[in-house]
Steps between C-alpha positions, in 0.01 A plus 500: 500500500583443130437867425737604771766266363460639150528855626838428642629436146324823378240310310180695518157327456186676402276586807261250608139545388278671759251287673156559371270683729285259704176539689260300717149424375237688689255360732198530273682308226590224739150477616379476128769223444360318805154510340627348174682221692185432696320451164779264392464287807117497461538383142714201612306407812306234298829352383726472800427278796356656807823491698693678222225750460480582870880533535531736209214712642681512835821628336306752297305616811826566690635724223170683467504586863862613471395750222176607678659566842848610377665215700860412450585208252526145646855384576667298223519191720123488532445553131735201448304287736179578311676421161617165609161425651330583164743254324409233742127555448540470119684169530280343770173619325585392147787255542738734296502784248362315202150580371299809433349541848833466682662749267229758521481454878868576517470818310215605730725440808791659312319828434379517865849449632675745274238754570562444873890565473464779242632846598663650189362592157690202354319254744159632410584488134575124527166452686320650198693269265387195707144627478523498121591130521200432721277680263623279208480180716125547550448414136610144579181462710244729361508640138137623501411857369416644845828374632680663202335835574596465864861426418513800257390733777735325744784544255421861439505563879844333540640709203359823652669418833832445320459850344448636868769298668792559256427868429683738748242765432162469649237364261125498564322171477280611215812604294666171563190307401469702186860423410458138584183465293668679204796267517283182507268621223793557273623156546165322433510521111844343482415242753176397321674492165784276645247276669300424183778484235812390679562147364375248763723209602358159520595261770576517867796639694662265742645788715159625603386431854238230549142607498271401780237280354136553552296202630204543270409182312241223460591195715635185340237302691123557529304441830146573539477870608838607367362709209206625715750665722578739204151578421518847656860561401537819293853441418580512127648175334533633148358719219427364149455729200335338187566582137143545392169442697534355849340159516199447722573454869362145481781405254793650705644192658861581592688165537786508764543150658372151450441270794528128431544335834216473757532426880177528716327762299815701446695532167852575413739533211670183379865463581571442129359828395848647436699629200678188418569426129226238486239746634614769268457261205158420615429875541609563137245245388235669707583831335493352163153361562394850628620669181244300301219563726218755434494858592787725628532805705826701571577681828776666702531423871644736761564258800549635841796380716460139604717206624316252272672317214157443325366791297134543380403468148149493356378148425633363268846623418598529137808725537693632784794734555638377831522165679450149361177330420464168691301188406193623692476842326643697792802732435784476743807720563839362605508755788275777629527837337641797689228763552218560252529387141338515154445217261282415195293201406223382268240236591208311351173534688382160361552266793545171320862408419639168419761325710543140452782422744320459840555275780154362548588321829644804655225727401234271643673420836422666836644464859156520659226241444128548476269433807178301476306822429747591220483150361120532471542823327746358251261224429227747420731690265598181310145387463415660171852585375669294236811706420751742664314796349165378646671438835637855506167648390316310775747610771464867372122487495499358857639833644264688272183321613570471875486752777854626515600851605783727406656706780788735539534386853452115485464304830791260605490132428564185702855397500427124463282519190469859363355395159222308659435783745490748209276303263239378748506736809629860442423518132660845490833578355730722302633417147776261621226296682310425187810459279665254751164302553430492120850372417506243773162358401618475139816316596287243712282461191812422291516817304848659498465850642705769678455831682624823339575808714525850365272803466165553337365828365638830624379861513480630152633860445319628187694813495836332448379168348650278765410271782604534855535162671532483877566231750121507576463355143681184588297206376510119468340297235517136361624344176387154380684283243229392268535339156865611470453866598495706817156653571453775747214457769429773742253374760491837658319642199209274591478620856576872452483596129533861605860424618595395150301745294571820703806425704597526869463885519126466450457216757723680758310821468166307560652316789628819670148650463319189637338427166675171428328164541431211281231695311682824438302817481471579126428860562813535730723328232357731231574804704858395549549409130320803358563787741338839445549849627772538767589133486549515132721812525702336785553177290630703205732684722629196645551343157681803371735521792563120467580549126741775593680276743509221236648729230746634765612142595527381142685797352707623796521242781540187273661692213742242360660403172180360359292791593757725350469298177131548504546875541729510202244307306228755588737768367532325172860387547610154386580266783784330314694826512391597847852553648585735212173673538547546873848635461378735229207629699714525816769691328258748324288542815796559737659748256165680465450522868852636547459755233175609664670533845785699359258719301334581835840608640546756228415849636183638347437865420283658769176650397530878506245704703296774336718761668820342357351469152406872508841611610664283229294688239657826635842337463427380150387855392820650637708244327336582171611864547863426571510407874614148587451367845776310661423194708654668796294820472260577771166671395645829632828465310316418181273791545803731526643358176159553319483860631858573397403415141152646506500780757184653378302195640652511843176550687337210329790265542533587874122441554520157320801390711345634826172319444678172403719515820207577725300201359807272515565537862154530658225254583192496269218735631206682362727746328711256311263462200472882458879542518560219256240655254678836546846333414355349187361826391830690573692245290251528220512882500876511506639650175872468417679652198782347297665846435573564857871435599654556835787745531 
């Protein structure tokens, strides 16, 4: 309309640009895109709720049938109904859009619905872009090496499909994959360089969506049987890498929580175990006492995602990089960490630390009261004991000298009096049974005591010099306050010393092979601890793979500001100038990579064939004798110029030219070598004279 108005006033506008040629993706490409979308849906099946997953599969199946059977597209009103339904499912399933799972589920539904309505190249192009977002989002849930390999292959396939969809000319799948792989390979060096040397920003970003927290943690209360339920759990709690030799398994007590309140053979954390100013001051006194204690070991911990505010440190803490040390030696965060995290610590392995500020009445009180049989036992324990130390020793020896059993599947206890039932009837329990019973008996004897819950031992990886601690390593022990110091007592070690010396892995292996009882088979234990042949090879392979995973998590998944500083230190760069070092490395590296890429774009001279080299020798000989070849000269035209100047050599020049032309425009065969040899000989035999001048 505007153009017509301007033309009335003789104002001529340039012609409108022609619409670019369009095309429709072929059926094979759409089927390949369907396969990639099916992989995307499969990758997120474990994330989305079942209703979301089923709905997205239904939408995808409708589109797949349309492509497969050449049916017409669904009407827009039906697509709109499906879209509104998907939004309703997200809101009803997750209560809104916030959170990782809700966001990823929305993307899964979005790619299914967009694929359903797609008809043009532009539509399918947008589908591929959404698939890129889905590929990136999978790292929020799984950053393992196998998943990285899968995502790289998945991204390569998406890029190849983009080549096929957007190119009007038909491209084979192999050519598209080759172009896609080349493009991704070229981007990897720059991506790696930016990843490791781009300055890391410390702190959190408030605009990021909330993360869905995992439920993994140790409970804030301890009931007989709680830890036993984790005995066969293979879920990883954390990995600890030591600076120097790994301490013996029997010294690896990882403190997490301290239970001070007892109710009917159950323990819980005190309500005052918080990060108040008073408790922080007590914690500082504890740390100062720890600094002066004997022995020290340094370690880094890579902790798996957890909702817990208490973090494990090796007994007893001397220094820590996160959290606050409380008055009972546990380290507490203000709020749970998002995802996995790395922190450092140092501890003393000498378990006698002074702490004079104790509430004696609180640490000797219990909600439950001893029965008649328990009163008789307490009288026996008091008989020859004249001090708190002797009372604790007598109680400890009571478990060592009586017929008690250690079991990974302990029997249940009576609700009315579980401690009485355990000590005199079942006499079979897990670590929490013995720690709870020992601590309760000490309190009834007037000795201040408490229960500590954490982990003991762990699977030692000699290849990477670190320890893998799993939830099956969860353990409970006791601490008694004697002569102004806290002393660790682990009654489990009197019942099952193998549990403390060799760890849960050994006991669990024996249990699963029916070789576990109160008198563990020494040969079976030796076979597990000292494997040979195939078992040894398998163990080394597992350790190597575990070490690869640990290095991947430390240097890639958990690569943060602190790890970057560690990398700079390994490169010999001073940490105090880290920002300048990073900017310098980044500038030089990016500039070098750009120069390399541009150098690759410069046309390189092609390597001449033997035939071309021979013909150029003929051209060079003619040039020396006064005949210059123009760039536009064909072999025949150049031959005429040489003959005009040297007519006496006409037969030789014609022969050379004819052989060259024959070899240039024919496929190699058995006669090629003979003809090439003849050409070389003809050029060698050619004799030109300087005195010859054309008329």
